[in-house]
N, C-alpha and C positions, 0 to 999 in steps of 0.2 A: 557554506555548507546548509545554513538554515534553508537556502534558496532550492538547492538540491532534493531535500527531505521533502521540502513542500510540492516540488514538479512531481518525485515518484509516488508521494500518496496520491495527488491527483490522477496520475497515469494508472495506478493499481485500482481506483476507484472506478474510473471511465473503464477498463478492462472487465472489472466484476459485475456492470451495468449491461455492458454488453453482453456478456455472458450468460446472466439469465435473462434479458431481453430476447436474445435468439434462443430458440429452444433447443437445436441441437449442440450450442457451445456451453452448457451447463457447466463442463468441468474447467472452461477459461473463468467463469465466474467464482469457482473453489478456489483456481490458482489465483486469481486476482484476490480474493479474501486472505489467503494465506499471507500472500506477499504484502499486503496493505498492513495486516497486523504485524508482520516481521520488521517492516519498515519503521512503523509506528513503534515499536518496542524497541529498537536499536537507537533511532533518534532520541527516545525518551533518557535512554540509559546514558547514552553519550553526552546530551545535554545536562545531565543532571549531574555527570563528571566533570564537567567542564564550570559549574559553578561552585565545585567545593573548593 
């Protein structure tokens, strides 16, 4: 599960960088940020729940 979470975070980070690097794809950067933050939050909540 942790490997999948890390893989998704890296994927969203790459999408964000590409989105802001290419001028016409700013929307991709915004989506990448939203997905990165969402995946990180879900992973944090699930990991915290498992360690209880």
